[in-house]
N, CA, C and O atoms as CSV, one atom per row, in Angstrom:
chain,resi,resn,atom,element,x,y,z
A,1,MET,N,N,69.970,83.424,112.565
A,1,MET,CA,C,71.729,83.753,112.717
A,1,MET,C,C,71.189,85.402,113.393
A,1,MET,O,O,70.171,86.072,113.217
A,2,ALA,N,N,72.547,85.616,114.288
A,2,ALA,CA,C,72.296,87.012,114.837
A,2,ALA,C,C,72.666,88.099,113.829
A,2,ALA,O,O,73.330,87.966,112.801
A,3,LYS,N,N,72.205,88.999,114.241
A,3,LYS,CA,C,72.820,90.667,113.497
A,3,LYS,C,C,73.456,91.081,114.227
A,3,LYS,O,O,73.092,90.706,115.342
A,4,TYR,N,N,74.728,92.035,114.276
A,4,TYR,CA,C,74.703,92.556,114.967
A,4,TYR,C,C,75.887,93.865,114.327
A,4,TYR,O,O,76.818,93.726,113.534
A,5,TYR,N,N,75.278,95.396,115.204
A,5,TYR,CA,C,75.796,96.205,114.414
A,5,TYR,C,C,77.118,96.883,114.942
A,5,TYR,O,O,77.164,97.121,116.149
A,6,ALA,N,N,78.165,97.207,114.174
A,6,ALA,CA,C,79.573,97.208,114.096
A,6,ALA,C,C,79.608,98.287,115.322
A,6,ALA,O,O,80.494,97.959,116.110
A,7,LYS,N,N,78.975,99.383,115.701
A,7,LYS,CA,C,79.855,100.476,115.898
A,7,LYS,C,C,80.153,100.157,117.385
A,7,LYS,O,O,79.518,99.341,118.053
A,8,GLY,N,N,81.108,100.840,117.786
A,8,GLY,CA,C,81.580,100.211,119.102
A,8,GLY,C,C,82.793,99.309,119.014
A,8,GLY,O,O,83.291,99.017,120.102
A,9,THR,N,N,83.645,98.566,117.396
A,9,THR,CA,C,84.511,97.993,117.178
A,9,THR,C,C,85.490,98.243,117.779
A,9,THR,O,O,85.583,99.394,117.351
A,10,LEU,N,N,86.682,98.106,118.702
A,10,LEU,CA,C,88.035,98.416,118.626
A,10,LEU,C,C,88.999,97.690,117.995
A,10,LEU,O,O,89.058,96.496,117.703
A,11,LEU,N,N,89.875,98.760,117.805
A,11,LEU,CA,C,91.087,97.977,116.901
A,11,LEU,C,C,92.070,98.552,117.715
A,11,LEU,O,O,92.404,99.732,117.609
A,12,GLN,N,N,92.654,97.587,118.707
A,12,GLN,CA,C,93.746,97.705,119.882
A,12,GLN,C,C,95.386,97.240,119.361
A,12,GLN,O,O,95.739,96.698,118.314
A,13,VAL,N,N,96.057,97.618,120.350
A,13,VAL,CA,C,97.747,97.705,119.512
A,13,VAL,C,C,98.236,96.817,121.057
A,13,VAL,O,O,97.869,97.209,122.165
A,14,GLY,N,N,99.012,95.727,120.868
A,14,GLY,CA,C,99.771,95.260,122.165
A,14,GLY,C,C,101.329,96.249,122.563
A,14,GLY,O,O,101.998,96.920,121.777
A,15,ASP,N,N,101.457,96.121,123.408
A,15,ASP,CA,C,102.792,96.878,124.125
A,15,ASP,C,C,103.906,95.614,123.992
A,15,ASP,O,O,104.962,95.739,124.611
A,16,GLY,N,N,103.753,94.809,123.459
A,16,GLY,CA,C,104.640,93.524,123.378
A,16,GLY,C,C,104.946,93.204,124.924
A,16,GLY,O,O,105.747,92.271,124.855
A,17,ALA,N,N,104.802,93.390,125.811
A,17,ALA,CA,C,105.033,92.308,127.275
A,17,ALA,C,C,105.031,91.417,127.473
A,17,ALA,O,O,103.856,91.138,127.711
A,18,GLN,N,N,105.648,90.533,127.577
A,18,GLN,CA,C,105.453,89.021,128.189
A,18,GLN,C,C,105.398,88.738,129.250
A,18,GLN,O,O,105.556,89.838,129.780
A,19,PRO,N,N,105.250,87.822,130.284
A,19,PRO,CA,C,104.375,86.639,129.389
A,19,PRO,C,C,102.588,87.265,128.896
A,19,PRO,O,O,101.907,86.654,128.073
A,20,THR,N,N,102.049,88.727,129.696
A,20,THR,CA,C,100.838,88.946,129.582
A,20,THR,C,C,100.978,90.281,129.234
A,20,THR,O,O,101.384,91.152,130.004
A,21,GLU,N,N,100.406,90.567,127.252
A,21,GLU,CA,C,100.521,91.417,126.457
A,21,GLU,C,C,99.306,92.549,127.030
A,21,GLU,O,O,98.228,92.093,127.413
A,22,VAL,N,N,99.475,93.529,127.047
A,22,VAL,CA,C,98.635,94.539,127.176
A,22,VAL,C,C,98.355,95.361,125.871
A,22,VAL,O,O,99.159,95.682,124.995
A,23,PHE,N,N,96.662,95.689,125.985
A,23,PHE,CA,C,96.335,95.938,124.737
A,23,PHE,C,C,95.787,97.172,125.035
A,23,PHE,O,O,95.503,97.138,126.233
A,24,THR,N,N,95.466,98.343,124.518
A,24,THR,CA,C,95.476,99.739,124.154
A,24,THR,C,C,94.599,100.133,122.813
A,24,THR,O,O,94.980,99.958,121.656
A,25,THR,N,N,93.334,100.708,123.226
A,25,THR,CA,C,92.679,101.099,122.166
A,25,THR,C,C,93.379,102.151,121.095
A,25,THR,O,O,93.722,103.103,121.795
A,26,ILE,N,N,93.705,102.389,119.888
A,26,ILE,CA,C,93.596,103.033,118.733
A,26,ILE,C,C,93.060,104.278,118.999
A,26,ILE,O,O,91.945,103.842,119.284
A,27,PRO,N,N,92.960,105.284,119.118
A,27,PRO,CA,C,91.737,106.252,119.461
A,27,PRO,C,C,91.553,106.623,117.882
A,27,PRO,O,O,92.385,106.590,116.975
A,28,HIS,N,N,90.191,106.984,117.870
A,28,HIS,CA,C,89.007,107.912,116.745
A,28,HIS,C,C,89.307,106.781,115.631
A,28,HIS,O,O,89.797,107.252,114.605
A,29,ALA,N,N,89.119,105.436,115.629
A,29,ALA,CA,C,88.751,104.661,114.149
A,29,ALA,C,C,87.801,104.613,113.872
A,29,ALA,O,O,86.908,104.325,114.669
A,30,GLY,N,N,87.525,104.969,112.189
A,30,GLY,CA,C,85.923,105.314,111.753
A,30,GLY,C,C,86.129,103.876,111.030
A,30,GLY,O,O,86.807,103.017,111.595
A,31,ASP,N,N,85.528,103.633,109.762
A,31,ASP,CA,C,85.452,102.465,108.976
A,31,ASP,C,C,86.935,101.646,109.027
A,31,ASP,O,O,88.001,102.260,109.090
A,32,LEU,N,N,86.867,100.544,109.001
A,32,LEU,CA,C,87.778,99.021,109.523
A,32,LEU,C,C,87.362,98.358,108.350
A,32,LEU,O,O,86.170,98.180,108.100
A,33,GLU,N,N,88.386,97.940,107.530
A,33,GLU,CA,C,88.018,96.516,106.919
A,33,GLU,C,C,89.055,95.909,107.091
A,33,GLU,O,O,90.155,96.461,107.119
A,34,GLY,N,N,88.760,94.009,107.308
A,34,GLY,CA,C,89.341,93.340,107.366
A,34,GLY,C,C,89.912,92.918,108.943
A,34,GLY,O,O,89.274,93.334,109.910
A,35,PRO,N,N,91.161,92.062,109.156
A,35,PRO,CA,C,91.760,91.438,107.809
A,35,PRO,C,C,91.064,90.339,107.324
A,35,PRO,O,O,89.911,89.918,107.418
A,36,GLY,N,N,92.402,89.890,106.612
A,36,GLY,CA,C,91.466,88.828,105.555
A,36,GLY,C,C,92.425,88.754,104.127
A,36,GLY,O,O,92.770,89.863,103.720
A,37,GLY,N,N,92.812,87.776,103.458
A,37,GLY,CA,C,93.070,87.267,102.872
A,37,GLY,C,C,93.116,86.418,101.782
A,37,GLY,O,O,92.017,85.919,102.020
A,38,ASP,N,N,93.509,85.786,100.690
A,38,ASP,CA,C,93.487,85.129,99.734
A,38,ASP,C,C,94.515,83.961,99.871
A,38,ASP,O,O,95.676,84.157,100.231
A,39,THR,N,N,93.948,82.581,99.523
A,39,THR,CA,C,94.838,81.573,99.037
A,39,THR,C,C,95.241,81.339,97.914
A,39,THR,O,O,94.539,80.992,96.963
A,40,SER,N,N,96.923,81.580,97.919
A,40,SER,CA,C,97.415,81.195,96.777
A,40,SER,C,C,97.605,79.996,96.638
A,40,SER,O,O,97.856,79.353,97.657
A,41,GLU,N,N,97.546,79.280,95.298
A,41,GLU,CA,C,97.455,78.322,94.324
A,41,GLU,C,C,98.517,78.234,93.162
A,41,GLU,O,O,98.845,79.217,92.499
A,42,ILE,N,N,99.019,76.975,92.978
A,42,ILE,CA,C,99.699,76.435,91.879
A,42,ILE,C,C,99.023,75.588,90.944
A,42,ILE,O,O,98.195,74.747,91.297
A,43,ASP,N,N,99.436,75.842,89.492
A,43,ASP,CA,C,98.748,75.253,88.372
A,43,ASP,C,C,99.724,74.041,88.637
A,43,ASP,O,O,100.922,74.122,88.909
A,44,VAL,N,N,98.602,72.363,88.435
A,44,VAL,CA,C,99.269,71.779,88.476
A,44,VAL,C,C,98.626,70.222,87.385
A,44,VAL,O,O,98.705,68.994,87.425
A,45,THR,N,N,97.960,71.383,86.436
A,45,THR,CA,C,97.115,70.738,85.228
A,45,THR,C,C,98.616,69.892,84.002
A,45,THR,O,O,99.657,70.406,83.592
A,46,ASP,N,N,98.119,68.677,83.809
A,46,ASP,CA,C,99.123,67.977,82.863
A,46,ASP,C,C,98.258,67.079,81.374
A,46,ASP,O,O,97.054,66.842,81.280
A,47,HIS,N,N,99.000,66.849,80.696
A,47,HIS,CA,C,98.371,66.105,79.601
A,47,HIS,C,C,97.255,65.644,79.666
A,47,HIS,O,O,96.372,65.832,78.829
A,48,GLU,N,N,97.109,64.574,81.296
A,48,GLU,CA,C,96.375,63.841,81.608
A,48,GLU,C,C,95.174,64.386,82.425
A,48,GLU,O,O,94.169,63.782,82.801
A,49,SER,N,N,95.544,65.716,82.609
A,49,SER,CA,C,93.770,66.434,83.236
A,49,SER,C,C,92.508,65.868,82.269
A,49,SER,O,O,92.445,65.708,81.050
A,50,PRO,N,N,91.539,65.637,83.338
A,50,PRO,CA,C,90.282,65.668,82.434
A,50,PRO,C,C,89.703,66.954,81.509
A,50,PRO,O,O,89.628,68.123,81.886
A,51,GLY,N,N,89.349,66.466,80.313
A,51,GLY,CA,C,88.730,67.551,79.089
A,51,GLY,C,C,89.440,68.697,79.215
A,51,GLY,O,O,90.637,68.471,79.395
A,52,ASN,N,N,89.177,69.724,79.191
A,52,ASN,CA,C,89.668,70.860,79.289
A,52,ASN,C,C,89.512,71.502,79.853
A,52,ASN,O,O,88.838,72.480,79.528
A,53,THR,N,N,90.201,71.307,81.425
A,53,THR,CA,C,90.056,72.023,82.819
A,53,THR,C,C,91.080,71.722,83.081
A,53,THR,O,O,91.676,70.683,82.797
A,54,GLU,N,N,91.724,73.450,84.217
A,54,GLU,CA,C,92.863,73.087,84.439
A,54,GLU,C,C,92.654,72.605,86.116
A,54,GLU,O,O,91.533,72.603,86.627
A,55,GLU,N,N,93.861,72.215,86.855
A,55,GLU,CA,C,93.575,71.553,88.067
A,55,GLU,C,C,94.716,72.507,89.136
A,55,GLU,O,O,95.933,72.663,89.038
A,56,VAL,N,N,93.859,72.960,90.012
A,56,VAL,CA,C,95.292,73.406,90.730
A,56,VAL,C,C,94.861,73.399,92.370
A,56,VAL,O,O,93.717,73.244,92.796
A,57,LEU,N,N,95.827,73.565,93.003
A,57,LEU,CA,C,96.162,73.255,94.361
A,57,LEU,C,C,96.583,74.050,95.359
A,57,LEU,O,O,97.671,74.612,95.239
A,58,PRO,N,N,95.664,74.264,96.710
A,58,PRO,CA,C,95.931,75.589,97.224
A,58,PRO,C,C,97.203,75.168,98.303
A,58,PRO,O,O,97.532,74.224,99.021
A,59,THR,N,N,97.728,76.662,97.871
A,59,THR,CA,C,99.163,76.647,98.825
A,59,THR,C,C,99.219,77.254,99.769
A,59,THR,O,O,98.656,76.605,100.650
A,60,LEU,N,N,99.790,78.694,100.357
A,60,LEU,CA,C,99.732,79.929,101.173
A,60,LEU,C,C,98.618,80.471,101.533
A,60,LEU,O,O,98.088,81.335,100.834
A,61,VAL,N,N,98.271,80.191,102.288
A,61,VAL,CA,C,96.951,81.635,102.815
A,61,VAL,C,C,97.846,83.280,103.473
A,61,VAL,O,O,98.758,83.353,104.297
A,62,SER,N,N,97.330,84.100,102.923
A,62,SER,CA,C,97.399,85.520,103.216
A,62,SER,C,C,96.760,85.952,104.521
A,62,SER,O,O,95.548,86.060,104.704
A,63,GLY,N,N,97.314,86.087,105.032
A,63,GLY,CA,C,96.340,87.450,105.930
A,63,GLY,C,C,95.873,88.613,106.261
A,63,GLY,O,O,95.377,89.171,107.240
A,64,GLY,N,N,96.303,88.936,104.667
A,64,GLY,CA,C,95.431,90.061,104.160
A,64,GLY,C,C,96.125,91.297,104.261
A,64,GLY,O,O,97.242,91.583,103.831
A,65,THR,N,N,95.115,92.153,105.036
A,65,THR,CA,C,95.325,93.566,105.408
A,65,THR,C,C,94.216,94.272,106.129
A,65,THR,O,O,93.094,94.232,105.625
A,66,LEU,N,N,94.379,94.807,107.070
A,66,LEU,CA,C,93.592,95.329,107.932
A,66,LEU,C,C,93.531,96.938,107.283
A,66,LEU,O,O,94.559,97.587,107.479
A,67,SER,N,N,92.589,97.531,106.642
A,67,SER,CA,C,92.649,99.044,106.799
A,67,SER,C,C,91.410,99.754,106.882
A,67,SER,O,O,90.298,99.247,107.032
A,68,GLY,N,N,91.690,100.968,106.771
A,68,GLY,CA,C,90.492,102.143,107.501
A,68,GLY,C,C,90.987,103.271,107.444
A,68,GLY,O,O,91.941,103.622,106.750
A,69,THR,N,N,90.122,104.144,108.455
A,69,THR,CA,C,90.620,105.378,108.080
A,69,THR,C,C,90.348,106.041,109.940
A,69,THR,O,O,89.306,105.868,110.572
A,70,LEU,N,N,91.322,106.621,110.347
A,70,LEU,CA,C,91.117,107.105,111.605
A,70,LEU,C,C,91.025,108.878,111.631
A,70,LEU,O,O,91.392,109.506,110.637
A,71,PHE,N,N,90.588,109.473,112.663
A,71,PHE,CA,C,90.203,111.024,112.709
A,71,PHE,C,C,91.268,111.028,112.925
A,71,PHE,O,O,91.481,110.253,113.858
A,72,PHE,N,N,92.683,111.769,112.368
A,72,PHE,CA,C,93.856,111.757,112.728
A,72,PHE,C,C,94.292,113.059,114.126
A,72,PHE,O,O,94.205,114.283,114.221
A,73,ASP,N,N,94.602,112.329,114.702
A,73,ASP,CA,C,95.432,113.313,115.964
A,73,ASP,C,C,97.012,113.296,115.840
A,73,ASP,O,O,97.670,112.286,116.093
A,74,PRO,N,N,97.592,114.552,115.410
A,74,PRO,CA,C,98.974,114.241,115.502
A,74,PRO,C,C,99.630,114.535,116.066
A,74,PRO,O,O,100.800,114.767,115.762
A,75,ALA,N,N,98.920,114.679,117.538
A,75,ALA,CA,C,99.758,114.837,118.819
A,75,ALA,C,C,98.927,113.716,119.389
A,75,ALA,O,O,98.749,113.960,120.582
A,76,GLY,N,N,98.503,112.895,119.130
A,76,GLY,CA,C,98.261,111.585,119.724
A,76,GLY,C,C,99.489,110.216,119.516
A,76,GLY,O,O,99.966,109.701,118.505
A,77,THR,N,N,99.657,110.009,120.718
A,77,THR,CA,C,100.489,109.059,120.763
A,77,THR,C,C,100.509,107.658,120.138
A,77,THR,O,O,101.501,107.086,119.686
A,78,LEU,N,N,99.261,107.206,120.187
A,78,LEU,CA,C,98.968,105.885,119.269
A,78,LEU,C,C,99.075,106.147,118.139
A,78,LEU,O,O,99.551,105.246,117.448
A,79,HIS,N,N,98.730,107.348,117.493
A,79,HIS,CA,C,98.737,107.915,116.218
A,79,HIS,C,C,100.310,108.159,115.745
A,79,HIS,O,O,100.630,107.551,114.723
A,80,GLN,N,N,101.196,108.876,116.293
A,80,GLN,CA,C,102.821,108.791,116.155
A,80,GLN,C,C,103.424,107.788,116.388
A,80,GLN,O,O,104.562,107.696,115.926
A,81,GLN,N,N,102.834,106.621,117.236
A,81,GLN,CA,C,103.642,105.372,117.122
A,81,GLN,C,C,103.083,104.538,115.443
A,81,GLN,O,O,103.734,103.630,114.927
A,82,LEU,N,N,101.989,105.019,114.937
A,82,LEU,CA,C,101.918,104.173,113.794
A,82,LEU,C,C,102.785,104.908,112.730
A,82,LEU,O,O,103.157,104.070,111.909
A,83,THR,N,N,103.224,106.080,112.444
A,83,THR,CA,C,104.210,106.775,111.702
A,83,THR,C,C,105.209,106.490,111.650
A,83,THR,O,O,105.955,106.270,110.695
A,84,SER,N,N,105.363,106.454,112.885
A,84,SER,CA,C,106.859,105.838,113.460
A,84,SER,C,C,107.428,103.872,113.660
A,84,SER,O,O,108.520,103.306,113.614
A,85,ASP,N,N,106.135,103.454,113.860
A,85,ASP,CA,C,106.820,102.043,113.512
A,85,ASP,C,C,106.349,101.651,112.303
A,85,ASP,O,O,106.326,100.421,112.266
A,86,GLN,N,N,105.916,102.207,111.170
A,86,GLN,CA,C,106.026,102.389,110.166
A,86,GLN,C,C,107.676,102.451,109.275
A,86,GLN,O,O,108.214,101.791,108.386
A,87,GLN,N,N,108.045,103.685,110.150
A,87,GLN,CA,C,109.245,104.218,109.275
A,87,GLN,C,C,110.654,102.830,109.713
A,87,GLN,O,O,111.539,102.383,108.985
A,88,ALA,N,N,110.285,102.475,111.292
A,88,ALA,CA,C,111.273,101.311,111.953
A,88,ALA,C,C,111.139,99.668,111.070
A,88,ALA,O,O,112.026,98.852,110.820
A,89,LEU,N,N,109.926,99.643,110.815
A,89,LEU,CA,C,109.891,98.525,110.179
A,89,LEU,C,C,108.898,97.561,111.131
A,89,LEU,O,O,108.943,96.376,110.803
A,90,THR,N,N,108.094,97.844,112.148
A,90,THR,CA,C,107.840,97.548,113.849
A,90,THR,C,C,106.863,96.212,113.128
A,90,THR,O,O,106.061,96.338,112.203
A,91,ILE,N,N,107.140,95.208,113.709
A,91,ILE,CA,C,106.134,94.235,113.455
A,91,ILE,C,C,105.319,94.415,115.220
A,91,ILE,O,O,105.906,94.031,116.231
A,92,ARG,N,N,104.085,94.983,115.243
A,92,ARG,CA,C,103.399,94.667,116.416
A,92,ARG,C,C,102.205,93.886,115.989
A,92,ARG,O,O,101.613,93.909,114.909
A,93,THR,N,N,101.863,92.852,117.592
A,93,THR,CA,C,100.559,92.258,117.740
A,93,THR,C,C,99.164,93.312,117.381
A,93,THR,O,O,99.460,94.489,117.586
A,94,TYR,N,N,98.158,93.174,117.040
A,94,TYR,CA,C,97.051,94.109,116.772
A,94,TYR,C,C,96.015,93.019,117.142
A,94,TYR,O,O,96.133,91.813,116.923
A,95,GLN,N,N,94.895,93.704,117.789
A,95,GLN,CA,C,93.512,92.787,117.738
A,95,GLN,C,C,92.371,93.501,117.359
A,95,GLN,O,O,92.293,94.708,117.589
A,96,LEU,N,N,91.632,92.984,116.897
A,96,LEU,CA,C,89.974,93.697,116.520
A,96,LEU,C,C,89.241,92.819,118.047
A,96,LEU,O,O,89.313,91.620,118.315
A,97,VAL,N,N,88.481,94.065,118.930
A,97,VAL,CA,C,87.554,93.712,119.259
A,97,VAL,C,C,85.765,93.731,118.979
A,97,VAL,O,O,85.037,94.722,119.032
A,98,LEU,N,N,85.405,92.439,118.702
A,98,LEU,CA,C,84.373,92.850,117.733
A,98,LEU,C,C,82.873,93.107,118.828
A,98,LEU,O,O,82.769,93.029,120.052
A,99,THR,N,N,81.976,93.396,117.881
A,99,THR,CA,C,80.625,93.582,118.713
A,99,THR,C,C,79.571,93.079,119.615
A,99,THR,O,O,78.842,93.563,120.481
A,100,ASP,N,N,79.924,91.015,118.658
A,100,ASP,CA,C,78.736,90.268,119.184
A,100,ASP,C,C,78.621,90.068,120.614
A,100,ASP,O,O,79.113,90.695,121.553
A,101,ALA,N,N,77.746,88.900,120.564
A,101,ALA,CA,C,77.545,88.959,122.174
A,101,ALA,C,C,78.633,88.518,122.686
A,101,ALA,O,O,78.295,88.541,123.870
A,102,THR,N,N,80.177,87.955,122.688
A,102,THR,CA,C,80.705,87.858,123.275
A,102,THR,C,C,82.320,88.670,122.879
A,102,THR,O,O,83.385,88.178,123.251
A,103,ASN,N,N,82.258,89.561,122.326
A,103,ASN,CA,C,83.183,90.323,122.046
A,103,ASN,C,C,84.126,90.033,121.136
A,103,ASN,O,O,85.056,90.781,120.837
A,104,THR,N,N,83.916,88.967,120.686
A,104,THR,CA,C,85.363,88.284,119.888
A,104,THR,C,C,85.909,88.957,119.673
A,104,THR,O,O,85.652,90.089,119.263
A,105,ILE,N,N,87.295,88.227,119.989
A,105,ILE,CA,C,88.842,88.605,119.796
A,105,ILE,C,C,89.117,88.402,118.515
A,105,ILE,O,O,88.755,87.284,118.148
A,106,VAL,N,N,89.938,89.463,117.159
A,106,VAL,CA,C,90.744,88.350,116.472
A,106,VAL,C,C,92.037,89.125,116.167
A,106,VAL,O,O,92.088,90.103,115.422
A,107,ARG,N,N,93.002,88.619,116.777
A,107,ARG,CA,C,94.134,88.892,116.755
A,107,ARG,C,C,95.077,88.623,115.813
A,107,ARG,O,O,94.934,87.505,115.318
A,108,PHE,N,N,96.260,89.441,115.267
A,108,PHE,CA,C,97.254,88.986,114.106
A,108,PHE,C,C,98.492,89.648,114.785
A,108,PHE,O,O,98.516,90.133,115.916
A,109,LYS,N,N,99.659,89.571,113.760
A,109,LYS,CA,C,100.686,90.357,114.117
A,109,LYS,C,C,100.176,91.257,112.174
A,109,LYS,O,O,99.478,90.948,111.209
A,110,ALA,N,N,101.075,92.413,112.582
A,110,ALA,CA,C,101.110,93.030,111.180
A,110,ALA,C,C,102.143,94.352,111.336
A,110,ALA,O,O,102.456,94.875,112.405
A,111,PHE,N,N,102.581,94.751,110.019
A,111,PHE,CA,C,103.350,96.011,110.079
A,111,PHE,C,C,102.613,96.767,109.554
A,111,PHE,O,O,101.544,96.336,109.123
A,112,VAL,N,N,103.022,98.420,109.398
A,112,VAL,CA,C,102.328,99.624,109.125
A,112,VAL,C,C,102.563,99.575,107.259
A,112,VAL,O,O,103.598,100.131,106.892
A,113,GLN,N,N,102.006,99.188,106.550
A,113,GLN,CA,C,102.250,99.103,105.242
A,113,GLN,C,C,101.987,100.080,104.867
A,113,GLN,O,O,102.375,100.139,103.700
A,114,SER,N,N,101.505,101.008,105.173
A,114,SER,CA,C,100.592,102.589,104.989
A,114,SER,C,C,100.117,103.267,105.814
A,114,SER,O,O,99.205,102.828,106.515
A,115,PHE,N,N,100.617,104.569,105.970
A,115,PHE,CA,C,99.707,105.783,107.000
A,115,PHE,C,C,99.719,106.819,105.848
A,115,PHE,O,O,100.791,107.211,105.384
A,116,ARG,N,N,98.041,107.442,105.202
A,116,ARG,CA,C,98.230,108.421,104.619
A,116,ARG,C,C,97.402,109.626,105.439
A,116,ARG,O,O,96.335,109.431,106.020
A,117,PRO,N,N,97.918,110.569,105.390
A,117,PRO,CA,C,96.861,111.344,105.828
A,117,PRO,C,C,96.043,112.594,104.889
A,117,PRO,O,O,96.626,113.240,104.018
A,118,ALA,N,N,94.521,112.793,105.273
A,118,ALA,CA,C,93.680,113.385,104.371
A,118,ALA,C,C,93.138,114.775,104.927
A,118,ALA,O,O,92.362,114.851,105.880
A,119,THR,N,N,93.658,115.912,104.191
A,119,THR,CA,C,93.117,116.895,105.001
A,119,THR,C,C,92.057,117.755,103.341
A,119,THR,O,O,92.385,118.544,102.455
A,120,PRO,N,N,91.089,117.200,103.603
A,120,PRO,CA,C,89.951,117.838,103.121
A,120,PRO,C,C,89.480,119.140,103.008
A,120,PRO,O,O,89.802,119.713,104.049
A,121,VAL,N,N,88.740,120.073,102.100
A,121,VAL,CA,C,88.670,121.122,102.812
A,121,VAL,C,C,87.315,121.062,103.348
A,121,VAL,O,O,87.278,121.926,104.224
A,122,ARG,N,N,86.266,120.523,103.274
A,122,ARG,CA,C,85.030,120.350,103.662
A,122,ARG,C,C,85.020,118.797,104.282
A,122,ARG,O,O,84.171,117.943,104.028
A,123,GLY,N,N,86.227,118.642,105.198
A,123,GLY,CA,C,86.038,117.366,105.907
A,123,GLY,C,C,87.350,117.309,106.776
A,123,GLY,O,O,88.343,117.949,106.430
A,124,ALA,N,N,87.335,116.425,108.063
A,124,ALA,CA,C,88.012,116.126,109.052
A,124,ALA,C,C,89.484,115.935,108.624
A,124,ALA,O,O,89.736,115.721,107.438
A,125,LEU,N,N,90.547,116.011,109.625
A,125,LEU,CA,C,91.850,115.603,109.679
A,125,LEU,C,C,91.408,114.106,109.653
A,125,LEU,O,O,90.500,113.575,110.293
A,126,SER,N,N,92.262,113.566,108.765
A,126,SER,CA,C,92.236,111.783,108.701
A,126,SER,C,C,93.240,111.268,108.000
A,126,SER,O,O,93.983,111.957,107.301
A,127,ALA,N,N,93.342,109.934,108.144
A,127,ALA,CA,C,94.482,109.407,107.855
A,127,ALA,C,C,93.766,108.164,107.547
A,127,ALA,O,O,92.699,107.881,108.092
A,128,ARG,N,N,94.459,107.276,106.506
A,128,ARG,CA,C,94.185,105.955,105.789
A,128,ARG,C,C,95.181,105.737,106.019
A,128,ARG,O,O,96.209,106.314,105.662
A,129,VAL,N,N,94.894,104.039,107.255
A,129,VAL,CA,C,96.022,103.564,107.592
A,129,VAL,C,C,95.830,101.954,106.639
A,129,VAL,O,O,94.873,101.650,105.928
A,130,ALA,N,N,96.785,101.323,106.857
A,130,ALA,CA,C,96.830,99.516,105.984
A,130,ALA,C,C,98.002,99.204,106.922
A,130,ALA,O,O,99.104,99.725,107.098
A,131,LEU,N,N,97.317,98.098,107.489
A,131,LEU,CA,C,98.395,96.884,108.475
A,131,LEU,C,C,98.442,96.040,107.848
A,131,LEU,O,O,97.418,95.454,107.494
A,132,ARG,N,N,99.704,95.655,107.465
A,132,ARG,CA,C,99.749,94.248,106.658
A,132,ARG,C,C,99.712,93.031,107.285
A,132,ARG,O,O,100.701,92.956,108.014
A,133,VAL,N,N,98.819,91.717,107.369
A,133,VAL,CA,C,98.858,90.867,108.163
A,133,VAL,C,C,100.523,90.018,108.304
A,133,VAL,O,O,101.119,89.917,107.232
A,134,THR,N,N,100.970,89.654,109.092
A,134,THR,CA,C,102.354,88.463,108.643
A,134,THR,C,C,101.959,86.974,109.699
A,134,THR,O,O,102.091,86.851,110.917
A,135,GLY,N,N,101.515,86.118,108.813
A,135,GLY,CA,C,101.006,85.282,110.206
A,135,GLY,C,C,99.873,84.261,109.840
A,135,GLY,O,O,99.530,84.001,108.687
A,136,ILE,N,N,99.223,83.600,111.230
A,136,ILE,CA,C,98.072,83.162,110.981
A,136,ILE,C,C,97.191,84.516,111.961
A,136,ILE,O,O,97.586,85.174,112.924
A,137,VAL,N,N,95.715,84.536,111.108
A,137,VAL,CA,C,95.125,85.417,112.192
A,137,VAL,C,C,94.395,84.775,112.996
A,137,VAL,O,O,93.619,84.024,112.404
A,138,ASP,N,N,94.284,84.746,114.551
A,138,ASP,CA,C,93.540,83.858,115.299
A,138,ASP,C,C,91.879,84.476,115.799
A,138,ASP,O,O,91.590,85.022,116.864
A,139,TRP,N,N,91.023,84.181,114.690
A,139,TRP,CA,C,89.786,84.468,114.707
A,139,TRP,C,C,88.943,84.007,115.588
A,139,TRP,O,O,87.771,83.761,115.301
A,140,ASN,N,N,89.719,83.751,117.374
A,140,ASN,CA,C,89.129,83.571,118.615
A,140,ASN,C,C,89.586,83.289,119.712
A,140,ASN,O,O,89.298,82.424,120.540
A,141,ALA,N,N,90.779,84.562,119.647
A,141,ALA,CA,C,91.666,84.664,120.352
A,141,ALA,C,C,90.948,85.199,121.860
A,141,ALA,O,O,89.841,85.729,121.768
A,142,SER,N,N,91.479,85.080,123.024
A,142,SER,CA,C,91.326,85.380,124.376
A,142,SER,C,C,92.065,86.169,125.416
A,142,SER,O,O,91.634,86.228,126.567
């Protein structure tokens, strides 16, 4: 099993153009986590269920959230776009370009769920960002 160094992963946002969307790297991304979510379930336990066990069925899969830290540049165009997209409730296409041998692209639609700047006395100006996925996460986009 191959192992890969994650440094160099890119978080990119699409411009929405059709038929060919162009993706631009959101600069200064730090640690990122996601996307990934959970599968909802419904309880279908009845009086005839075996033993003292519950029975459940899977229903909907959530794309979850991509969250992480940006080293925040208040004058940066794409950082400004994140804050304006949040206010406008804009859904965009985002992608992660991974650092594996084939630079796997993970593509998804999302909106800015949160954007929280941090100004630590002994640290860099940064922002915690969460992108809430809507729809399918394509783990093998091209």
